[in-house]
Steps between C-alpha positions, in 0.01 A plus 500: 500500500357294789350240262838468321676448833246233597541330165874492536492374852261223402751380241804535726333308784391236257863447386624502858232238589651260240837527664381492859257213435771292339735555799209429739417170322853389487579570869169396651426193288827345386723528807498302821293607808818583690626726225168678481508560881851647477393717212189633674708614799736693265419881499596529130249227406242647725541831310465313175183328619354824630579662161331207330189561710491877441561467128232233470254703704557810293478316173192296594295775659592754232392249239183430681429868519562541134269208416219634716528845364529385133191284512268717705341841463569670831530862594794678657386438848467118439849500343637667811313258730626193308857637513472567880363148562777337295779711657366415846483131421848511352641680813329255732624203294854643489503556874375149565769352268785706645385424859539127415874547484508617854376162620784304340 
């Protein structure tokens, strides 16, 4: 059951990344600097950017975990250690990214 949920979440976050990445590229790279500054100060767009960060982190770190576990022969204790390290790295990275919005 847990593996099926992870499989579905990996696909769902991948689809969300396509949408969020397209919005990110359009807003950040094709609009004027003044427009981008106004957007960054908007709480709705901040929530979208934070969602993008969290979805990308989950998708990327979950994918990394799957690759490491698929191509290695490790025991249950190593799987747990790898998972803990990746969750800790993701939590730290998410905290760092979300804190960046406080300094705007």
